[in-house]
N, C-alpha and C positions, 0 to 999 in steps of 0.2 A: 834897640839895634833888629833887625829879623830876625829869626829863626836861622833861616840858611847861611847866614854870616858866623853860627856860633860856631865854635870849635870842635871836633867830635871828642867825646868823651868826657866835657867838662858839664858839671851838673848848672843848670840854668833855671832860672825864675821868672815864669811869665809875669809879663807887664800888664800887657792888654793885648786883645785880638781883635782885630778891624774885621771890614767886609760887613756885609750886608746883614741883617737879621738871621737869613737861612742861613746862612753860612757858619756864623758865630754859634749859632744852635747846635749845628756839623759837626762843629768841632770840640762844643762843652758836649756829646754824648761821647766823643774817643777820648775824653778826659783832660783834654785843653781847657781849664778854666784862669782866671787873675789867680794869682797866688800860688798854685801850683810847681812840682820841679817837672825838670824835661832836662833829656840828656840826650844829644846826637849820635847814634851807634854809626852812623854810615850815610854817606851820600855818596851816589852815583847820578850821572848827567840830570842834577839840581834835584833830582830828587830825595829827598831824604828819610830813614828811618831813625826812627827816636822813641826811647823808653820812657813812657810817661804812664803813673799809676799801677806801675809793677806788670806794665803791658810793653809788646813792639807793636807799634803800628807806622805804615808806610803812606806817606803823604807828598802828594805833589809839587813842585817848585814856589806855584801860585799861592800853593794852603799853605806853604812854610813862612813866605812872605807876609802874611797877617799875618802871625802872631808875632810879638814883640816880646825877647826877653833883655 
């Protein structure tokens, strides 16, 4: 399921990252890599704040839809 459907507060493991190579590299630079743990902190208007690799990151709904957990 995409990250946008994950419930807040429950840790998820990233299974796959979709999108173009440029998008995958960008998400990888933020810490979104296959096998890592990500937790949704909150969601506002579809945009998501997540905790990944001990950092909080805000990403858009379209980016979050490319991250499969």
